[in-house]
Structures are given as C-alpha cells and as structure tokens.
C-alpha positions in Angstrom: -222.0 7.2 -31.3 -220.3 10.3 -32.8 -217.0 8.5 -32.6 -218.5 5.5 -34.3 -217.8 3.3 -31.3 -221.5 2.6 -30.6 -224.1 2.2 -33.4 -227.3 2.9 -31.4 -228.7 4.8 -28.4 -232.1 4.7 -26.8 -233.9 7.0 -24.4 -237.3 6.9 -22.6 -239.0 10.3 -22.7 -241.7 11.6 -20.4 -244.9 12.3 -22.3 -244.8 16.1 -22.7 -241.1 16.4 -23.8 -240.7 17.0 -27.5 -237.9 15.6 -29.6 -236.6 19.1 -30.0 -236.5 19.6 -26.2 -234.9 16.2 -25.8 -232.2 17.1 -28.2 -231.8 20.7 -26.9 -228.2 21.1 -25.8 -227.2 17.6 -26.9 -224.0 17.5 -28.9 -225.5 15.3 -31.5 -228.5 17.5 -32.4 -226.6 18.9 -35.4 -225.7 15.4 -36.5 -229.4 14.4 -36.6 -230.1 17.5 -38.6 -227.3 16.6 -41.1 -228.4 13.0 -41.4 -225.2 11.6 -39.7 -227.4 10.1 -37.0 -230.9 8.8 -37.7 -233.7 9.3 -35.1 -236.9 7.3 -34.6 -239.5 7.9 -32.0 -242.4 5.7 -30.8 -245.1 6.4 -28.3 -245.6 3.6 -25.9 -248.5 2.6 -23.6 -246.8 3.8 -20.4 -248.0 7.1 -19.0 -245.5 9.7 -17.8 -245.5 11.7 -14.6 -247.2 14.5 -16.6 -250.1 12.2 -17.5 -249.0 12.0 -21.2 -248.0 8.8 -23.0 -244.3 8.2 -22.8 -242.1 7.8 -25.8 -238.9 5.9 -26.8 -236.5 8.1 -28.7 -233.8 6.1 -30.5 -230.8 7.0 -32.7 -228.8 4.9 -35.1 -225.9 5.5 -37.3 -226.8 5.3 -41.0 -226.8 1.6 -42.0 -227.7 0.5 -38.5 -231.4 1.3 -38.7 -232.3 -2.4 -38.4 -231.6 -2.0 -34.7 -234.8 0.1 -34.3 -237.2 -2.7 -34.9 -235.2 -5.2 -32.9 -235.0 -2.8 -30.0 -238.8 -2.0 -30.1 -239.6 -5.7 -30.2 -237.4 -6.3 -27.2 -239.0 -3.4 -25.3 -242.5 -4.7 -26.3 -241.6 -7.9 -24.5 -241.4 -6.2 -21.2 -244.8 -7.5 -20.2 -243.2 -11.0 -20.2 -240.7 -9.8 -17.7 -237.0 -8.9 -17.9 -234.1 -11.4 -17.8 -230.3 -11.4 -18.1 -230.7 -12.7 -21.6 -232.9 -9.7 -22.5 -230.3 -7.4 -20.8 -227.6 -9.0 -23.0 -229.7 -8.5 -26.1 -230.2 -4.9 -25.3 -226.5 -4.4 -24.7 -225.7 -6.1 -28.0 -228.2 -3.8 -29.8 -226.5 -0.8 -28.1 -223.2 -2.0 -29.5 -221.5 -3.5 -26.4 -219.2 -6.4 -27.0 -219.8 -9.9 -25.7 -217.1 -9.4 -23.0 -218.7 -6.1 -21.9 -222.2 -7.8 -21.8 -220.7 -10.7 -19.8 -219.1 -8.3 -17.3 -222.4 -6.3 -17.0 -224.4 -9.5 -16.4 -221.9 -10.7 -13.8 -222.3 -7.4 -12.0 -226.1 -7.7 -12.1 -225.9 -11.2 -10.7 -223.5 -10.1 -8.0 -225.9 -7.3 -7.0 -228.9 -9.7 -7.3 -230.7 -7.6 -9.9 
C-alpha cells in the first residue's frame, strides 16, 4: 500500500485488540496518523477467542474509500458460503490484477479448496 501498488488492506482482529495495538509497530501507523492511509473498523457478529466481538480493520488509500463498503458487503455474505467468485472479488478489492486472481483461483482449485 505504501508504494501505491495496492489500494486496500483488510485484517480480522480478535475482540480485545484495540486499533492502536493492531497498528503498534506497523510501518504504516504514521501514514494513518498523517491521512495518507484511511482506516475504517467495524465490529462483526463473530466472537473472538477472548470472548469479545471480533472486528474488521481495513485501510484504503485516499480516493479508494469506496472499497470499504464493497468489502464489508462481501464479508457480510459469508453466511451464504464462500466461492471462487467471492475469492476473486476479494482479490480485486485488495488490488490484485485479473491475472493474479486467475493464478490464485487456479491454485485453490488444484489444492481443492
């Protein structure tokens, strides 16, 4: 992301971990503070190992914030199951090319995932 090669990143946080703890020691924490990377966090219905609700912590480059809602919509569809098409949509949101997504899906199929 910092090099501009990828517009979006997403992490799943165990319930008790704060955004500050998640960013602690991360090279892009200063970029979030300066506004060069935009964070968005949402609590989800899953419960973490610590008994607290889990959260999705996402980051986008400025101008790429539209990816947040599309990513959350995709993750909200998990109850309907996962598919190679959803895997491809996730990869596209994360900034992978069609060729990279094709290769990834091919590896998944080969490994029967």
